[in-house]
N, C-alpha and C positions, 0 to 999 in steps of 0.2 A: 520566402518561407513556404514550406510545403503546405498544401491545402489540407492535408490530413493532420497537421499539428493541432493538438487539442486546444480548443478555444479558451478553456479555463486557464491555460498557462501562458497565453500570448501577452497578457498585460502585466505580468509580475515583473518586478525590477530585475531579478537575476534569473531570467528564463533559461531552463536547461537547453543547451545547444542541440541536443539530440535525445531521443528516447528509444528504448527497446521494448517491444511488446510481443506477446505471443497470443495468437487468436485474434478475435475481432475487437477492434478498438471502438467502443460504443460511445457516441457523443453525448448520450443521455445519462451515462454513469455518474453517480455522485461518489466521490472518493474522500476518505478521511486518512490523514497521515498518522502513522504510529511509529515514532522515532524516539531514540533516546541513547543512553550511554552504551558504549561497547563493553565497559567494565561494570556489568549489572549484577546485582545480588539475585539469589534464587527467588526472592519475593518479587523483585522487579520483573524478572522473566515471567513469573506466574501472572502478574498483573497485566503485562503486555499481551500475553496469550488470552487472558479473560476479556480484555478490551477488544482485541481483534475478533474473537469468537462472537461477542455481542454485536459488533458491527456487521459481520456476515449474516447473523440471524435477522438483522434489520434490513437486509438487502443492500447494504452499502459495499463499495469497493474499498479494500484496505490498500493503502499506498505506503511504501516504506523504502528505505535505502537497502544497501547490500551489506551493511556492516554486521559484525558479530554483535551479540548482546540483544538489546531490545528489538532491533530491526529483524533479526533472524527469528526470534521468538514470535513476533507478529506474523511473519510470513508462514512459518510452520503451522501456527494455530489457524491461520486463514485457510490454508490448504486442507488441514484436518477437518475443518468445519464445512468444507465443500465450497468455499469461496475461491476466487481466482481461477476458476475453470472457464475455459473459453466455450462459447456457445455454438 
């Protein structure tokens, strides 16, 4: 295993075999996953965006997948709130 692989992921049962990152991968980051349905209602998109925005405001890293729906809404809101920028 690569020594740069995040410590927080090493002990989970279905550890991702590889990760893609952009910028600095900080070992002290605390991440919160925002994931959900691909077929999400407008209210669900809004809620995902609100949650992601609040997490960024609290200095947390938002982690999500690449699917349409909740995941995309979370990523877009994170970037709009100034999160996810490399340092």
